[in-house]
C-alpha positions in Angstrom: 1.6 8.3 1.3 1.2 12.2 1.3 -1.8 13.7 1.5 -2.4 16.2 -0.8 -5.2 19.4 -1.2 -6.9 17.8 -3.8 -7.4 14.6 -2.0 -9.5 16.8 0.6 -11.8 18.1 -1.8 -12.1 14.6 -3.3 -13.3 13.7 0.3 -15.8 16.7 0.3 -17.2 15.6 -3.0 -17.8 12.4 -1.8 -19.3 13.4 1.4 -21.5 16.1 0.5 -23.8 16.0 -2.5 -23.9 19.8 -2.8 -20.3 20.2 -3.6 -19.8 17.1 -5.5 -19.0 19.5 -8.9 -17.4 21.7 -6.8 -14.4 23.1 -7.7 -11.8 23.7 -4.9 -12.7 27.3 -4.5 -16.0 26.8 -3.9 -15.5 24.1 -1.2 -13.0 26.4 0.4 -16.0 29.2 0.3 -18.4 26.7 1.5 -16.5 26.1 4.6 -15.7 29.6 5.2 -19.0 30.3 5.3 -19.6 26.7 8.3 -21.0 28.5 11.9 -17.7 27.8 14.6 -19.6 25.8 16.0 -20.3 23.3 13.4 -16.4 22.7 12.2 -16.0 19.5 14.2 -18.0 17.5 13.4 -17.9 18.7 9.3 -14.0 18.3 9.7 -14.7 14.7 11.4 -17.2 13.9 8.7 -14.2 15.1 6.1 -12.0 12.9 7.9 -13.3 9.4 8.3 -13.5 9.6 4.4 -10.4 11.1 3.1 -9.0 7.6 5.8 -11.3 5.2 3.6 -10.2 6.8 0.1 -6.0 7.0 1.2 -6.3 3.6 2.8 -8.3 2.1 -0.5 -5.4 3.7 -2.9 -2.6 2.4 0.1 -4.5 -0.9 -0.4 -4.8 -0.6 -4.6 -0.5 0.1 -4.7 0.1 -2.7 -2.7 -2.0 -4.9 -5.6 -5.1 -5.7 -3.1 -8.1 -5.2 -5.2 -10.4 -2.7 -2.6 -13.0 -0.7 -2.9 -15.6 2.0 -1.1 -19.4 1.8 -1.0 -21.0 3.7 -3.0 -22.1 5.6 0.0 -20.6 7.3 3.0 -23.5 6.1 5.2 -22.9 2.4 5.0 -23.8 0.5 7.7 -21.0 -1.9 9.7 -18.3 -1.1 7.4 -16.4 0.8 5.3 -14.2 -0.8 3.0 -14.6 -4.1 1.0 -11.7 -6.3 -0.2 -11.4 -8.6 -3.0 -9.9 -12.1 -3.3 -8.0 -14.2 -0.5 -9.6 -17.1 1.1 -12.9 -15.5 2.0 -13.9 -13.7 -1.2 -14.9 -10.6 -0.2 -13.8 -9.0 3.2 -15.4 -5.9 4.7 -13.7 -3.6 7.2 -14.6 -1.2 9.2 -12.2 1.8 9.4 -11.7 4.7 12.6 -9.9 7.5 12.1 -8.8 8.8 15.6 -6.8 9.2 18.1 -8.6 7.3 20.7 -8.2 3.9 21.6 -11.2 3.6 23.9 -13.2 4.8 20.5 -12.3 1.7 18.8 -12.5 -0.8 21.5 -16.3 0.1 22.0 -16.9 0.2 17.9 -15.4 -3.0 18.1 -17.4 -4.4 21.3 -20.5 -3.3 19.1 -19.2 -4.8 16.3 -17.0 -8.3 17.9 -17.3 -9.8 14.2 -15.9 -7.4 11.5 -12.2 -6.2 11.2 -11.2 -3.0 12.3 -8.1 -1.3 10.4 -6.8 2.4 12.3 -4.8 4.4 12.6 -1.4 4.4 13.0 -1.7 6.3 16.7 -3.8 3.7 17.8 -2.4 0.3 16.6 0.4 1.5 17.9 -1.6 1.5 21.3 -3.5 -1.4 21.3 -1.7 -4.0 19.1 -1.2 -5.7 16.0 -3.2 -8.4 16.7 -6.3 -6.3 17.9 -6.7 -4.1 15.0 -5.4 -3.8 11.3 -2.8 -0.7 10.7 -3.7 1.2 8.0 -0.1 3.0 7.8 -2.0 6.5 7.8 -1.3 9.1 10.6 -4.5 10.4 12.6 -2.3 13.4 12.5 -2.0 13.5 9.0 -5.5 13.2 8.0 -6.4 16.4 10.7 -3.7 18.4 9.6 -4.7 17.8 5.9 -8.4 18.7 6.3 -7.2 21.7 8.4 -4.4 23.3 6.2 -7.1 22.7 3.2 -10.5 23.9 4.5 -10.2 26.2 7.7 -8.6 28.8 9.3 -5.4 27.4 11.7 -6.9 29.8 14.2 -10.5 27.4 14.6 -8.6 24.4 14.2 -11.2 21.8 14.7 -8.5 19.6 16.3 -7.1 22.1 18.4 -10.3 22.9 20.0 -11.3 19.0 20.4 -7.5 18.5 22.2 -8.1 21.8 24.4 -11.2 19.9 25.5 -9.7 16.7 25.7 -7.4 18.1 27.9 -10.2 20.2 30.1 -11.8 17.0 30.6 -9.1 14.5 31.3 -9.3 12.3 27.9 -6.5 11.6 26.8 -4.9 12.3 23.2 
């Protein structure tokens, strides 16, 4: 499933009440005015919402009834799956390339199922997590290409910081 600009704009509208009815041009103007030091936080927020939306769309396309919670800050889980043996199942999603970030979250909530990006799923093994079939790199690229100048790409800056302090990519 290809991520297009409108998908990113929809994620912004979902995550920012003040932009709920904004046009694509209004959204890009809003983020053009963001301080460089704040870009990474906004980018990660949008990337997480985009991941949730893409995952629910992929599930629905596969014939699995799923939905997002009304709010983007629902405690503990991000997506509801309907049907199956248990009725409704709630899943936590992690839009990251960091295995340690996911394992830390799994230790905090061991009873919750986790769907993760393809990069993390490949490193962790399918018995521990659900591969959402969506790449973290594709999410990052979509957000950066739509909202931020490549010169100030928040994800490029994050990669540089990881390299400098010795964290895994």
